[in-house]
Residue, then its C-alpha position, 0 to 999 in steps of 0.5 A: m492492214a494499211a489504210k486505203t489511199d487513192k494514191p497507187g503505190r503509196m505507203n501510208w504512215l498509219d493503218d486503219q486503226s491509226t497504228p504507225m506502219i513505219q516499223t512494219y515498213t522497216e521490217r521489210l527493208s532488206t538493208f535492215l534484214d541483213a543487218i539484224a540477221d545475226g542478232k547484233i549490229d556491228k559498227k560497219e552496219l550502223e555506219d552504213q545505215e547512217e549514210r543512208l539516212v544522211a543521204l535521204m535527209k539531204q535529198v528531202e530537206p531542201k524540198l520542204d518549205e519552212s512550215l512543212h520543215e518544221d512539222v517533219t522535224k517534229l515528226l522525225c523527233e516523235l518517231t525517234a522517241y517512240n522507237i526508243m521507248q518502244s525498244v526499251h518497253e520490249l526489252s523490259e518485257f523480255r527481261s520480266r519474262t526470262k526472270f530466274r524463278g529459282 
């Protein structure tokens, strides 16, 4: 459940238990759902995602003052590290569950 907010329509970054909600929101993106529908990501899908990312970065970055820019940069780096770590962990868990036990 998303955290309460007094700003209607705002997507909070954390739920009531301080669990990041970004992945939950990502899983609802039609572009993401379309890209992973076949279980693989091809070069064009990756390039399209990079284009969307770059466009948003160009839109948002100039709006940030120096202090907020530094904080958002750290946030994006930590989020990227978290996503990579979570993916590696999930792959590791999947591999250990599917190990041959002949």
